[in-house]
C-alpha positions as CSV (number, residue, x, y, z in Angstrom):
1,X,2.4,9.2,26.5
2,X,-1.2,9.7,25.4
3,X,-4.1,7.4,27.8
4,X,-6.3,6.2,24.8
5,X,-9.6,6.5,26.0
6,X,-12.7,3.8,25.4
7,X,-13.8,5.3,22.5
8,X,-10.0,6.2,20.7
9,X,-9.3,2.7,21.6
10,X,-12.4,1.1,19.8
11,X,-11.6,2.9,17.1
12,X,-8.0,1.9,16.7
13,X,-9.7,-1.8,17.0
14,X,-11.7,-1.1,14.0
15,X,-9.4,0.6,11.6
16,X,-7.3,-2.6,12.4
17,X,-10.2,-4.5,11.4
18,X,-10.4,-2.9,7.7
19,X,-6.5,-4.1,7.6
20,X,-7.3,-7.8,9.3
21,X,-10.3,-7.2,6.1
22,X,-8.1,-6.5,3.3
23,X,-5.3,-9.4,4.6
24,X,-8.7,-11.9,3.8
25,X,-9.5,-10.1,0.4
26,X,-6.3,-10.4,-0.9
27,X,-5.2,-14.2,0.6
28,X,-9.0,-15.1,-0.1
29,X,-8.8,-14.2,-4.0
30,X,-5.4,-15.6,-4.5
31,X,-5.8,-19.4,-1.8
32,X,-3.4,-17.8,-0.1
33,X,-3.4,-19.8,3.1
34,X,-3.0,-17.2,6.3
35,X,-4.2,-17.1,10.2
36,X,-5.8,-14.8,12.4
37,X,-3.3,-15.8,16.4
38,X,-2.2,-14.8,19.1
39,X,-3.7,-11.9,20.6
40,X,-6.5,-11.4,18.2
41,X,-7.2,-15.6,17.8
42,X,-8.0,-15.6,21.5
43,X,-9.9,-12.3,21.0
44,X,-12.0,-14.6,18.4
45,X,-11.9,-17.3,20.7
46,X,-12.8,-16.1,24.3
47,X,-14.6,-12.5,22.9
48,X,-16.3,-12.4,19.6
49,X,-13.1,-9.9,18.7
50,X,-10.7,-7.9,19.8
51,X,-9.5,-8.5,23.8
52,X,-11.4,-5.3,25.0
53,X,-8.0,-3.7,25.9
54,X,-6.0,-4.4,22.9
55,X,-4.6,-2.6,20.9
56,X,-2.8,-4.5,18.1
57,X,-3.9,-7.9,15.6
58,X,-1.4,-10.2,13.8
59,X,-1.8,-12.4,11.0
60,X,1.1,-15.6,10.2
61,X,1.4,-17.1,7.4
62,X,3.8,-19.7,6.5
63,X,6.8,-18.6,4.8
64,X,6.2,-19.7,1.3
65,X,2.6,-18.0,1.9
66,X,4.0,-14.5,2.9
67,X,6.8,-14.5,0.3
68,X,3.8,-14.5,-2.3
69,X,1.5,-12.5,-0.2
70,X,4.5,-9.6,0.3
71,X,4.4,-10.4,-3.6
72,X,1.2,-9.9,-4.9
73,X,0.7,-6.9,-2.3
74,X,2.8,-5.4,-4.8
75,X,-0.2,-5.2,-8.0
76,X,-3.2,-6.0,-5.1
77,X,-2.9,-4.2,-2.6
78,X,-5.5,-1.4,-2.0
79,X,-2.8,1.8,-2.5
80,X,-5.2,4.6,-2.0
81,X,-5.7,3.3,2.0
82,X,-3.0,0.9,2.9
83,X,0.6,0.6,2.9
84,X,2.9,-3.0,3.1
85,X,6.7,-2.7,5.3
86,X,8.9,-5.3,5.8
87,X,12.5,-5.3,6.3
88,X,12.7,-6.4,1.8
89,X,11.1,-3.0,0.6
90,X,11.2,-0.3,3.5
91,X,14.6,1.6,3.9
92,X,15.5,2.0,8.1
93,X,13.0,-0.8,8.4
94,X,14.2,-2.9,11.4
95,X,11.4,-5.4,12.0
96,X,11.5,-9.3,10.6
97,X,8.4,-9.6,9.6
98,X,6.1,-7.1,7.9
99,X,3.3,-4.2,8.8
100,X,0.3,-3.8,6.8
101,X,-0.1,0.5,7.5
102,X,-3.8,2.4,7.3
103,X,-2.6,5.8,5.5
104,X,-3.8,8.9,7.4
105,X,-3.1,7.8,10.8
106,X,-0.2,8.1,12.7
107,X,0.7,5.4,15.9
108,X,3.5,5.9,17.0
109,X,4.8,4.2,19.6
110,X,7.0,5.5,22.7
111,X,11.1,5.5,21.5
112,X,10.7,4.3,17.7
113,X,10.0,8.6,16.9
114,X,13.2,8.5,15.2
115,X,12.8,5.6,13.1
116,X,13.3,6.5,9.1
117,X,10.3,5.8,8.0
118,X,6.7,6.0,7.9
119,X,4.0,4.6,11.3
120,X,0.4,4.4,10.8
121,X,-1.9,2.4,12.4
122,X,-1.2,-1.3,11.2
123,X,-1.3,-5.0,12.0
124,X,1.6,-7.6,12.2
125,X,1.8,-9.4,9.0
126,X,4.3,-12.8,10.4
127,X,6.7,-15.3,8.3
128,X,6.7,-18.7,10.0
129,X,9.9,-20.3,9.7
130,X,11.3,-23.7,10.1
131,X,13.0,-24.4,12.4
132,X,14.9,-27.7,13.6
133,X,13.2,-31.3,14.9
134,X,15.7,-32.1,17.9
135,X,14.7,-29.3,20.9
136,X,19.0,-28.8,21.5
137,X,18.8,-27.3,17.9
138,X,15.6,-25.5,18.8
139,X,17.6,-24.0,20.9
140,X,20.7,-22.9,19.1
141,X,18.6,-21.2,16.4
142,X,16.0,-20.0,19.4
143,X,20.2,-18.3,20.1
144,X,20.9,-17.2,16.7
145,X,17.2,-15.7,16.4
146,X,17.9,-13.3,19.6
147,X,20.9,-12.0,18.5
148,X,19.7,-11.0,15.1
149,X,17.1,-9.5,16.5
150,X,18.8,-7.5,18.9
151,X,21.2,-6.0,16.6
152,X,18.1,-5.0,14.0
153,X,16.6,-3.4,17.7
154,X,19.7,-1.7,18.3
155,X,18.1,1.5,17.3
156,X,15.2,1.4,19.5
157,X,17.6,-0.2,22.7
158,X,19.8,1.8,22.0
159,X,16.6,5.0,23.0
160,X,14.5,2.4,25.1
161,X,17.0,0.2,27.3
162,X,16.4,0.9,30.6
163,X,19.8,0.8,32.3
164,X,23.4,3.2,30.5
165,X,24.8,0.5,29.7
166,X,22.9,-1.3,27.8
167,X,21.4,1.8,25.9
168,X,25.4,2.2,25.5
169,X,25.2,-1.4,24.2
170,X,22.4,-1.2,21.7
171,X,24.6,2.0,20.7
172,X,27.0,0.3,19.2
173,X,25.5,-2.6,17.9
174,X,23.6,0.4,16.3
175,X,26.6,1.2,13.6
176,X,26.3,-2.3,12.8
177,X,25.2,-1.8,9.1
178,X,21.9,-2.3,8.4
179,X,22.4,-3.9,5.0
180,X,25.1,-6.3,6.7
181,X,22.3,-6.8,9.4
182,X,19.8,-7.7,6.7
183,X,21.9,-10.3,5.4
184,X,22.5,-11.9,8.5
185,X,18.3,-12.2,8.3
186,X,18.0,-14.2,4.6
187,X,20.8,-15.6,5.8
188,X,18.6,-17.2,9.0
189,X,16.1,-17.1,6.4
190,X,17.4,-19.0,4.2
191,X,18.8,-22.1,6.1
192,X,15.3,-22.5,7.8
193,X,14.0,-23.1,4.0
194,X,16.7,-26.2,3.4
195,X,14.9,-28.2,7.2
196,X,11.9,-30.5,7.6
197,X,10.8,-29.9,10.8
198,X,7.7,-30.3,12.3
199,X,8.7,-27.3,13.6
200,X,8.0,-23.6,13.1
201,X,8.9,-19.7,14.9
202,X,8.3,-16.8,13.8
203,X,12.5,-15.6,13.4
204,X,12.8,-12.6,15.4
205,X,10.0,-12.4,17.5
206,X,10.2,-13.4,20.4
207,X,9.4,-17.7,21.5
208,X,8.9,-17.5,25.3
209,X,7.5,-21.4,25.4
210,X,10.1,-24.2,26.3
211,X,10.1,-25.6,22.8
212,X,11.5,-22.6,21.2
213,X,9.1,-23.6,18.2
214,X,5.4,-24.1,17.6
215,X,3.7,-27.0,16.1
216,X,3.7,-26.9,12.4
217,X,0.6,-28.7,12.2
218,X,-1.9,-26.1,14.0
219,X,-1.1,-23.8,10.8
220,X,-1.7,-26.6,8.1
221,X,-5.7,-27.4,9.8
222,X,-7.5,-24.1,8.5
223,X,-11.2,-23.5,9.6
224,X,-13.2,-20.2,9.8
225,X,-13.2,-18.4,12.8
226,X,-15.8,-15.2,13.2
227,X,-13.8,-12.1,15.0
228,X,-16.0,-8.6,15.2
229,X,-18.7,-10.5,12.9
230,X,-16.5,-11.1,10.2
231,X,-14.9,-14.5,9.5
232,X,-11.1,-14.9,8.6
233,X,-9.0,-17.5,8.5
234,X,-8.2,-19.2,12.4
235,X,-6.5,-21.8,13.3
236,X,-8.7,-25.6,13.4
237,X,-7.6,-27.0,16.6
238,X,-7.5,-23.5,18.5
239,X,-7.5,-24.7,21.7
240,X,-4.2,-26.8,21.6
241,X,-3.0,-24.1,20.2
242,X,-3.9,-21.4,22.3
243,X,-2.8,-23.4,25.8
244,X,0.0,-24.7,24.3
245,X,0.7,-20.3,24.3
246,X,-1.2,-18.8,27.0
247,X,-2.1,-22.4,29.2
248,X,-5.7,-21.3,31.3
249,X,-6.9,-19.3,28.0
250,X,-10.3,-18.9,28.7
251,X,-9.6,-17.7,32.5
252,X,-9.4,-13.3,32.3
253,X,-5.7,-11.7,32.9
254,X,-5.8,-9.6,36.1
255,X,-6.7,-6.0,35.6
256,X,-2.6,-5.2,36.2
257,X,-1.7,-7.2,33.7
258,X,-4.2,-5.9,31.0
259,X,-1.9,-2.8,29.4
260,X,-1.5,-1.2,26.0
261,X,1.4,-0.3,24.6
262,X,2.5,3.1,25.3
263,X,2.4,5.9,22.1
264,X,3.4,9.5,21.6
265,X,1.5,10.8,18.4
266,X,-1.9,9.0,17.5
267,X,-4.1,9.6,14.4
268,X,-7.2,8.3,12.8
269,X,-8.3,8.7,9.8
270,X,-9.9,12.3,8.4
271,X,-8.9,13.2,13.2
272,X,-6.4,15.2,14.1
273,X,-3.8,14.1,15.3
274,X,-2.2,14.0,19.1
275,X,0.7,14.4,20.7
276,X,1.7,12.9,24.0
């Protein structure tokens, strides 16, 4: 693995800041609501920017706004510097959400070296879909989302799973045609569009809370939130959201939990590529 020293990590973060600013530029120009979320919002509220050891950044949009953003990117994105990927536009892409990436960079995570698409430094762009109002309904949806996510992830799981039986199982799942599993995902998305609920979630990303979702109202009320000296769109009731997601979010985690993702190849703009 490549150990990112503090200077490399900071340059990575500043590249991700550049990506966040491109999302903000497009969304502001076209009046598309978006939100910095998860560790990015936590970093903004607790540190005024990136969590010092963090190596990624996240934004989210409600599904109709995500689809507008994806469509507008086809004409509006600064393609001299950036490219956008998701399961609709990128062959071989196995994630149920988008990634905005920086050209002339590499950020190759462990066990994803064989994936058949370009892998530059990125931020995640998450669509938020409705899930059922009842807890029982959300529990069923969580199981369906889990199944689709694992089949999507299976080409990675076939090499990343910790045991031989698990790797064999994922190799078997990976034989399911890509278009079929993406069809299952599209069916989930279409069905979610008919649900009226106070709850939303990222369908193909783990939702590690017993509600199996997040309150929609958190993504309906924005406030300017300063992150690395730049104002982005944040969640108005950031304390309620962060408490729900992280618990006592103002307290720093122990050093043993301050981890970055394993990386096997890394390149910044204008710098030589490094390999493990």
